[in-house]
N, C-alpha and C positions, 0 to 999 in steps of 0.2 A: 348536729346543723340544722339550721332552720331554713325555712322557705326561701327567705331572701339571701341566705349565704349560700343555697345550692344554685339559686339563680346566677348569683356573681361567679360562682365557680365555673358554671359553663358558658361564662362573658356575655350574658344578657342583659346585666344593671343597665337601666337610665340613668346615666352620669350627669351629675349637676353640682353646680359650687352651692353654699348655703347661702352666698350672694347672688347666684345666678348659674344659668348653663355655664359647663365647663366646655372649653374647647379642647375637643381631644384632636390630637396628631398623629396621623397615622403615616408610614411609609409611603414615599411618593408612589412606588408600584402599587401597592394597593388601592391606593386612592384611584387609580385607572383602570387595572386589569378584573375584567369579568370571568374571563376562562383563558387559561393558557394551558393545561394539561388536566389528564385525569389521572389520579392516584390509583384508581384499578384499571388495567387494561382491556376489562370485558365491558364495562358500562359507567357512564359518568353519574356519580352517585347525587350530584346536585342538579339533578334533571328530574323530567317526568315526560311522558309519551303517551298518548292516546290515539286510537283510529276507530273510524266508524264505517263498516263495510258498506258498499263494496271497494272502498278506497283502500290502498295497502300502504303499511308504515314497518319497516324493520325496527323492533322493540327488542331489548334487553332486560327482561325483569323489569317491565314498566318504566324503562329508562332508555335514555339515549345511547345507542353502541359507541364505542369506541374505536377509531382507526390506528393503526400502529404503522403501518407502510408510506402510506402518502399523505405526507403532513407538513405545514408551512415550517413549524419549529417542533422540534424532539421533544419529548417522546412519543406525543400522540396528538391526534384530534378527534373531533366529533364526526360521525357519519350519520348523514340524512338521506335514506333509501326509501323512496317514496314513488306511490302511482295514485295519480288522483282521478276516482272515478263520478261519474255523474250521480247525485244522491248520497256519495260519501264524504268523508271529512277525515281530516287527521290535525294532531297538535303536537308541538313540542315545546317544552318550557325549561328554560335554564334560570337556576335561583342563585344569584351572587350573594345576596345577604347573608344565606347559610354560610355559604364556603369561605365569606370573609369575616365574619363575627360582628356585622353590625358596623363595617367601614364605610365611612363618608367618600362617595365618588366625587372628581373633580373632571369638568371639562363642558364641552358644549356639541358633543357630536357622539353617536354610536357608531364606532368601528368595528370591521371584522373582516378577515380574509375568508374568501370562498375559493373553491376549486369543483369545476363539474364534469363531468366524463363527457357529457355533449353540452353544445350549446344552449343556452337558456333565454328565451325571452322573458318579458315582464310577466305574461299571462302563465307561463308554465312555471317560473320561479316561486319560491314562498312568499308571504307576506309575513311582515313582522310589525309588533306591538310590544309595549312596555306596560306594565304594571306595578305601581309603586307599593311602599310598605303600608301606606293607608288603604289599599284596595281600590285606588283609582287607576284606569287603564287609557293610555292613549289608542286612536284608532290604528287598526292595521293597515300599513302603507305597504308598497311594493317594495320588495328586497332590492330591487334593481333602481330605484330613486337616484336620479342623477347620473346614472348611465344608461346606455342602449341596450344592453344585455351582457350576462355573464359569459365569457367565451370558453369553448371547449378545450381541456386539459392545460389549463393555465391559472395559477394562484393569480387572484387579483383583489385588491383591497378596496372595501365598500365603506365608505365614509356616510353616514346620514346625519346632518344635521338636526337638532332639536327643532328648528322651526319646521323641518319637514313632515312632522308630525302635526300637521293642519290644525291649529297651531300648539297642539299638544292638550287639547280638551278632552276628557275621559267621556267614553261612552255610557258611563255609569253615573258620572257626575259633573256638573256645570263647573266644578273646582279643576283646574290644570293639574294632570299627572306629573308627578316628581321623578323626574327622569335620573336625576342624580341620588334618588333613593329606591333604585328598583328594588322589587321583590321578585319579579320572573320577568325575562326577557322571552316572548313568545315567537315562535315561527307556526305559521297556519298555511293551510291547502289554499293554492291560488286557484286558477281556472281548471276544470276536469278536463285535461287532453288524453286523458287514458293511458298515457305514455310511462314507461318506467324511468325513473331520473335518479340520480346518485351524486348528491352534494357534500363535500366536507366543507366542515367550518371550523376556523382556526384563530386563536388570539382576539377574542372578543374583549373590547377595550371601551371605556368611556374616556374620551381625551379632547383635546382643543381639535378643533375642524382644521386649522393649520399650526402644526406641531413645530417647536423649532427645529431648525436643520443644522444646529453647530453639532459638528463632529466630535465623536468621545475619540480619545485618545487610546492606543493597544494597553491592555492590563499589564502591569508590572510585579515584579515580584513573585511569581509564581513558583509553587513549591508543591510535591506529592509526596503523601506518606502511605504506604500500605499497611494493611492489617490484616485480620485472619482472613475475611472474606470481602473485603471493600477498600477502595482508594479514597482517601480524603486529598481533595485539591483545593489550596487557597491563594489568594493573590491580594495585592495593596488595592486600597481604596483611590478612587477617582475623586479628585477634590472638586474637577470642573462642573459636577451635578449636570453634565451632558448626557449621562448615561440612563437608558430606559430599562434595559437588562443586559444579562452578559449572556453569551453563549459559549457552551464547553463541546470541545471537539475531541475525539480519541482516534488512535491509530493502533493497530496492534503490529503492522510490518514497518511503520516508520514512515510510510510513503502515502498510501491512502487514508483519507481522514473521514470520519463520519460525524455529524452533530448527534452529540448524545443526550442534550438538555440544555435548559436555561435557568438562569437564576435572577433574583430579584436585584434591583438596583444597589440596594443599601445593605446587602449580604456578599461577602468575597469569600465565600467557601461552598464547596459543591462536593457531595459523595456519590460515588459510583460504586454500585455492588457488582462484582465479578462473578460471587457465586461460589468460589472455590478457592483453596489456596494453592500457591505455585504458579499464579497467572501474573504477567505483567502487560502493560500498557504505556502508552505515551498520552500526552494531553495538552491541548493549548486553548486558549481562551480569546475571545471576541470581544468588544462592546459594541452595543448596540442602542442608536439613540430614539427618539420617539418618531422621528422621519422614516425607520427603517434602515438606515445608512448604518454600515458595519465597518467597525475599525479593522485595522491592521491585527493580525494574530500576535499573540503573547509569544515569549520564548517557550520552547518546547520543554516540559518535564517528563520523567517515566520514575514508575513504582510497580513494585512486585507486590502480590499477596504471600503472607506466610503464615502457617499455623500457629496460635497461639496457645499457651498453656492457660488452664483455669485462670490462675492468678494474674496473668496479662489480660485475659479477658476482662476481668473486674477492673483493671486499671484502665483499659479501654473505655469502658461504658462510664466511669466516673470522670476521665477526662472529657469525653465529648459531651457528657451531660453539664459540667461546669461551664461550659461556652454559653449555655442560657444565660448564666449570671456574671459571665466575663465579657463576650461579645455582644450579647443581647441584651444588656442591662441598657436602662435609660442613660444617654451620654451627659445629660447634666447633672444628676443626682447620683449615678451609680446603682441607684436600687433597682430590684427585680420589675419585670412587666407582670402584670396578672396572668397574660397568656398573650402567645406569640401564634398565628397573626393576629392582631389587635391593636387597638392604640398604644403606641411606644409611649407616651407620655404618662399613661396610668399606672403608676408604680404602686406594688402592694405592700402594705408594711408585713405583715406575716410571712409573705413569701421571701421578703428581703432578710427577714431574719433568719430564715432557713438558708438562704443563700450565704450568709456570712460565714454559717458553719460549713458551706460548701466550700466558700473561699479558704477557709482553715485547711481542710483536706487538699484543696489545690497546691497550697504551698506546702505542705508537709511532702506530698508526694512528688514535689516537684513539676507540676504541672505548670505553675507559674512561680515567680521568684518572691522571696519574702517581702522585698522592697515594692515590687509590685502590689501585694496583697495588702501591706499596710497603708500604702498610697490610696488603694481603692477604698478600703475602709475608712480613712481620713477624709474622704470627700464624701461617703456616706454620713457619716457621724457629723460633719459639718453642715448637711443638707438637714439633717434631722432636727439639728440643734436652731435650726431659723424656722421650721414650720409650725403651725398651731398645735398646741398641745393644750387638752382638756383634762387640767386636774392631774397634769402628768402623762395621760395616755394619748396616744397619737391616732388619728383617723384610719380607718379601713384602707382608703384610698387618698391618694396626695398626687396631684398635679406637678411632675417632674418638671415641667418648664416653669411654673410660677411659685410652687409651694404650697399653694392653696389645696383645701379639702375638696375632694370629689365625692359628692354623697349622693346617697341611695334613698328617697322619702325622707324618713325622719332621723335617719343615719347622717348626720352632719357635723356629729363630735366626736368624743373618743370612744374607742373600741378596746376593752380592757382583754379580749382575747388575742386580736391581732398585736395588741402592745405585749403581752405575755411570750408571742412566739418571736417577734423582734427581740425582745430582753433576752431570752433563753440564749438566741444566737450572738447577741452583744456581750453578755457574760463569760460566753465560750471563748470569744475573741480575746477580752480581757484578760483571761489565763494563760493565753497562746503569745500574744504581742506584748513580751515583757521586757523586751530591750530598751536601754534608756536613750535611745537617739530621739529628736524632737517629733518625728511622725508617732512611733510608738507610744511617746509619752502622752502626747495630746490626745490620742486615740483612747489610752486607757482612763486619762482624768475624765474626758467626756463621758465615757462610759459610766464611770462611777458617778458622775453628777446625775446622769439619766436614772439611774438605780437607785438613787436617793430621792428623786422628786417624783417618782410615780406614786399617785396616791391611791394604794390599791383599796384603803379603807373608805375611800369616798364612793366606789361601787357596789357597796354595801348596801346603798340607797337611804337605809335608816341606820341609825349607830347601833341599835340593838338586832339589826337584821342577821339570820342565819345562813344566808346565800348572797353572793355577789351577782351583780347584773351586767350583761354584755355592753351595753350601750348608754352613754350619757350624752346628753345635747345641750349646747347653751341657750339655744331657743326652745327644746321642745323637752328639757330636763329628762326623765326616764320614761318617756311615754312608750317606747318600744316593749320595757319592761321584762325582757326575755333572762328568766333565770340560768344560772349555770348549773345545772343539775349532771351528774354523771350516771351512766358510762358513756363518754364520748370523748371530743378532743380535749376536754378543757382542763385537765389534770394539771398543767403547766400553770394555770391562772391560779389556782389555789395554792400549788408548791410556792409559787415566787410569791403570792400575798401574803402567806404565813411567813415567809423566809426574809421579807423587807426589813432594813436595819431602820427605818424610819416612818415607814406606813403600814406596818402589819396588821392584819386581821387576827383575831384568836386563832390558834390551832383547832378549835371546836370546830371550826367551818368547815374542815375537812369531812367530818361525820354530819354535819347539819345540811352543807350545802353540796358537795361533790357526791357523799355517799347519803344524802338525806333520805330518810322514810317517812317524811311526813306527807298528807294527804295531797300537798301541792305536787311534791317531786313524784308519787306514784302516778298522779293524773297526767304530770309531763311526760312521764317514760311511757303510759300506756297510750296517749293520744299523740303525742309530738314526733316520735322517731320509731318506736319499736312496732305500734300497731299489734301487740302480743302482749299476754299476760305474763310471759316469761321473764324475769329479771325487773318486774316493777318495782320491786323493794331492792333494786342495786345488786344484792346476791341472786345468783341463778341456781346453780348446783345440779343442773340436767346434764345429759350426754348427748351430744350431737355427732353421729359418725362414729361413736365410741370414745370421744373425748369430751372428758367433763368440763364444762364452764362454771369457774367459780362466780364471777360477776358478769353482768351484761345482758341484754336481751335475747331472745333466741337466734342461734348460729352467731353470735358474738357481735352483731352490728357490722358497722362500715370497717373496713381495713386501715384507714386512716386513722381510726382511733389508737391503734397499735404503733403508730408512727409518730405522728406531729409531736406530742409531749415527750416521747421516749427517744428523741434522737439526742437530748442531753440527760435526761434522768435514767441512770442505769439501775435497773430494777432488780437485778441479779442479786440471789443471795440474800434478799430481806422480804418481809411481808408486814403489813399493817393487820388489823383485824378481820380484815375481808380477804384477801387475797396475797399471793406472790404474784406479782402484776407481770413479770416476766414469763412465768410459767402461764398465766392467762392468757398472755398475748400468744405465746406459742401455739395454746389450742385453738385460738381464733385463726391463726393462721393455716393450722391443719383441718380445721374444719372446711374453711375455704377450698383447700387442695381437693380434701375426700368430695365436697360438694362438686366440685367440677369434674371428677370421675364419674360419680352417680350420674349428673347432667339431667335432673329430673325434668328440664323444659326442654330438652332435646337441642341446646343450640350447637352450631356447626364450630368442631374443632376443639371443645372443651375436654379435658383429660388430664392426665399426671403430668404432661410438660406443658400444659397450657390451660393456666387459673389464675385467678385475682380479679375480683371484681370490688371496685370501690368508685368513690364520687369524682369524677374527672371530666372530661369532654366526651360529649355523645353517651353518657350513662343513664341509667335508668331513672335518675330522681334522688339517690341519696338517702334510701330507707335501708339498706342493707339487703343483703340475698335472703331469701329468694324473692322479697317484696319489688325489688326495682331492679332485678336482674332481666337486663334486654340482650343479652349475648354480648356485651362490649367487655373486653378484658383491658383492665388499666394496668398498663405493665410496669410503671413505677410502684405500684403497690405491690406487687408479687415480688419484685427485686429488692424493695426496702424489707422484706421479710426476712432478708439473709440471716439476721442473728437468731431466729426461732425457727427457720426452716431451710438450713444450708443446702441440703442435698435437693430437696423439691425446687428450691429458687435457682439453682444452679441449672438443673434440667430444663427448667423453663426458660432461663437465660440463653442456654444452647438453641432451643426450639424458637424464639424469639428471634434470635439474630442469624443463625445458620440456616435456617429452614423458611423462614418468613422475612429475613433481612432487608430484602428489596422492597418489601412494602412497609415495613415496621422501622427502619433506622433513616437516620437524615443528618443535617449538620449539627443539631444537639445531642445526637445519639438517638435512642427509642423515642419514639412519638408518644404522645400522652397514652394512646391506646387504640385498639382496632376491633373489628366487629366483622368475624368472618360471615355471618349469617346475613348481614346487611351488604358484604363486600364494602364495607367502610374502611378506609386507610388514609386518613387525611395526616397530610405532616402537619401537626399541631402539638402545642408544647403547654405545659401550665405550671407556673412559678411554684404553687403549693406541692407540686407531685413530684417534679424533677429533682430537686435539692435531697427529699428525704431517702431518695435512691443512692445519692452519692455517701450521704452521711451515715446510714444505715449499714451500708455494706462497708464502710471505713470502720464502724463500732464493730461489725464482725470480723474485720481482717485484724484491727489493732487496739480496738477499744478507745480510740484517739479522743473523740468528742464527748464520749463518757467520761474519761477520766478528767477533760479541763472543765465541762461544767461542774461535775460533782467536786471539785477542786475550790470551788468559792464556799468560803468559810460560813456562809450564812445557810446553805443548803443542808448538810448534816444536821446543823442546829434544828432546822425546821423539820426534819425527817423525825428527830428523836421527840420534839414536841408533838408531833401529829401520834408517835406511837409506834414508829416502824421498829422491827426488831429483826435480827439477823435470823436466818434460817437454822 
């Protein structure tokens, strides 16, 4: 994985159309909310706090502490406890840009709710300023601007129009600070009154100074379902668009109700962890508009947790993760989002291919009906049929609203790796949706046409080239010139290119490209991803924690190498001249497991049931452990390894869910990852990671996706041409 790809995996790409800047579309909630709650109940991760003596400021691990008892909305808020002394200073900063993954805000005022233990006048209250993503800052103004004082023991809403920042010119630049693109919202020490103050802060938003006051209707269609340790609550969408957010209440006796959390306006599902089996509770939901008017409550529903068997836990994880590709998909194209939260119309081609295989699992397991799965796939292939292709290949990212390419630098054309991941999913679906009804017939015919029109041979760059290249642009040609050289995630590209019925490359490219031993290939492995001399010749042969690694860099490289191309390719019982890939993948997973037990860098939580580092959100950079190990566990990577390490992966699943689930489980199942050393537990998901968890779990359980993909008649022929033999 190159640097640009790693950046996209972290959701940090600068997106633009090849004909201009792309218009990103975010969910309405994300376009306004700076802070709603902290995933960690001790300190807010996306904050920083400093103090200069003799002033005093409560700080939790260099961050702002979290309050769980006295909050405007559940489950928590921020606690600002300070004393301002002469000669001292203190500063607290909230970092919305990081927590929202580059979301653009909308509005003309900065609003927040505050609660003070004692009345605060303008002098004693903090001052507030905004620094934008370009480093320009507004002046610090009084938090009480527009009001006389903050009253004692009463939540009040403070709204600061952008014009209040006199008139928004920075202290360090003559260019106005762009408050709609904030990097930090800062609270500073006011006057030095020498008195102790406690101020609670909640619901920090950028919104219209005069929000619409249209009341929202009470949510309908409420249902609740109990699982092993959590309750899943869902309701119907409100078409009026008057909702700013939903508020969820719980009762354990049917009489007294407690607000337990909020949910974004575009999401109609909430997960609440009870922490044990055999517990029951009742729930109801209200809708709140931008003016903070709360609707009547929904009907009441009840559910009880009950212990699940190992097999039932696997189904629970698969069904929840499928919602990312079902409920969280782009509504216009049916394609998968790159990451959530994020731009909802930035659809990812490779992640959508993985999601198609996940849809097949969903149909087979009864999570969705066959008719629903076929209809969704019909929407996807119709969309793919009308968007630009580049010698048969699709771009990495496509705007789900317009069908136009969303580009990054010189990458505004075909991406043969993402195309291979998409075709892996489409070819799997082709073998599953075999009914003769019009929908499934159209899906199969369209997939066949796609398969026949991908010009794999074009991506050799030269007719006699021994390697394939990642990108081609109609404007820049092969300017990026990134060769596909293994060991990495690109095995599927070579397999499909050799298998193509119309635009095949010679089988010899398996040896010269994928497993190449040329000076170019050796230099690529040594400099670009391995940072080690081990495996620079593709073969390795060394032992790590007692496990022999036939091919790959030291320790095996990134875990997604053993998942992305192996969702469809069943490598069991066969080998090429280099390795049995299934056995090699198993060795890599076991090395990861044993590395976590050894824990050479001393990260919190690592162990027998807490392992698995890979590229994902908050990861260390995509170089493989230990080079990029920063303490982040990538949950989908561990659980996608079920075919290789069933016992070790099941122990991890139990730990992730039963011990850590209150922080690691959400509306789409397991979050992308967590970091106990950093206290990072953000509820975020990634399209390239969630589906391999579903698919590889299914391959472990039934071999379904392996059977379907391998049943395409071109695949066995390609493997024979490459030289694969049965063990």
